[in-house]
C-alpha positions in Angstrom: 5.2 -75.8 98.0 7.7 -72.8 99.0 5.3 -69.6 98.1 6.8 -66.3 98.5 4.7 -62.6 98.7 6.7 -59.9 97.2 6.1 -56.3 96.1 6.3 -55.6 92.6 9.0 -52.9 91.6 10.6 -51.6 88.7 13.9 -53.3 89.4 12.2 -56.8 89.9 9.8 -56.6 86.6 12.1 -59.5 84.8 12.4 -61.7 87.6 10.2 -64.9 87.0 7.1 -65.3 89.3 3.4 -64.9 89.0 1.5 -61.2 88.8 -1.5 -61.1 89.8 -2.2 -58.0 87.7 -1.9 -59.7 84.5 -3.8 -63.0 85.8 -7.7 -64.5 86.1 -6.9 -63.8 89.9 -6.7 -59.8 89.7 -9.3 -58.5 92.6 -12.6 -57.4 91.2 -12.7 -55.3 94.3 -10.8 -51.9 94.3 -9.7 -50.1 97.4 -10.6 -46.3 96.2 -9.9 -45.1 100.1 -6.7 -47.3 101.1 -7.1 -46.5 104.8 -10.9 -47.4 105.0 -11.1 -49.9 102.2 -8.2 -52.2 102.4 -9.6 -54.5 105.0 -13.0 -54.7 103.1 -11.3 -55.4 99.8 -9.0 -58.5 101.2 -12.3 -59.8 103.0 -14.4 -59.3 99.9 -11.6 -60.9 97.6 -11.3 -63.9 100.1 -15.5 -64.8 99.9 -15.3 -64.2 96.5 -12.3 -66.7 95.8 -14.1 -68.9 98.3 -17.6 -68.6 96.3 -16.2 -69.2 92.8 -14.1 -72.0 93.7 -15.4 -73.8 96.1 -19.2 -73.1 95.7 -19.2 -73.0 92.0 -20.4 -69.6 91.4 -20.0 -67.4 88.7 -17.3 -64.7 88.9 -18.9 -61.6 87.9 -22.3 -62.1 89.8 -20.4 -63.0 92.9 -18.3 -59.9 92.7 -21.3 -57.7 92.4 -23.1 -59.6 95.2 -20.1 -59.6 97.3 -19.3 -55.9 96.6 -22.6 -54.7 98.0 -22.0 -56.9 100.8 -19.0 -55.4 101.9 -19.7 -52.0 100.7 -16.8 -51.9 98.2 -16.7 -50.6 94.8 -15.8 -53.3 91.7 -12.8 -52.2 90.1 -12.4 -50.7 86.5 -9.4 -52.8 85.9 -11.6 -55.7 86.3 -12.5 -57.7 83.1 -14.6 -60.8 84.4 -12.7 -63.8 83.7 -14.5 -67.3 83.5 -14.3 -69.7 86.3 -12.4 -72.1 84.2 -10.2 -69.6 83.7 -9.3 -69.0 87.4 -9.6 -72.7 88.1 -6.9 -73.3 85.6 -4.7 -70.3 86.9 -4.9 -72.0 90.5 -4.0 -75.3 89.0 -1.1 -73.7 87.2 0.2 -72.0 90.1 -0.2 -75.2 92.4 1.8 -77.3 90.1 5.0 -75.3 90.8 7.3 -76.2 93.8 8.8 -72.8 94.5 6.4 -69.8 93.9 6.8 -65.8 94.1 3.8 -64.0 94.0 3.9 -60.2 93.0 1.5 -57.8 94.6 1.0 -54.2 93.6 -0.3 -53.1 97.0 -1.5 -54.1 100.9 -4.7 -55.3 99.3 -3.7 -56.9 96.6 -5.0 -60.8 96.8 -1.8 -62.5 96.9 -2.4 -63.5 100.7 -5.7 -65.1 100.0 -4.0 -67.1 96.9 -1.3 -68.2 99.1 -3.6 -69.3 101.8 -5.9 -71.4 99.1 -2.6 -72.9 97.4 -1.3 -73.8 101.1 -4.6 -75.8 101.8 -4.9 -77.2 98.1 -1.7 -78.3 97.4 -0.1 -78.9 101.1 3.6 -79.8 101.5 4.5 -84.0 101.9 4.9 -83.3 105.6 1.9 -82.0 106.0 0.0 -84.7 104.3 1.0 -87.8 106.4 -1.0 -89.1 109.4 0.2 -90.5 112.4 -1.1 -93.7 113.7 -1.2 -93.7 117.8 
């Protein structure tokens, strides 16, 4: 799987790819103070994605608890998608051989999504085990 993260601009709006802001994978966390909140929002999203996908936690409850833990705020744009919608979106992305993820800012969860997809759907050359 070849994954590229690209900054979303007006000039590439028509290009094919995955736009996080229009999907169930939108971050529940918002960096109201970009200098102070960017890294905590990234870490909160990484933990949220892990808990929702691998620990089977309910997305909205997990977001509220994690927001308190990382001292970040819930985004007003967050709609609270179901766990099934999140898993379906990740599976759909995992079935693509080439994927461009469009992000709008540095604290967008594109890096977390890319890391998850590379772990869950490794390239064929990463799947072979050598016998000594």
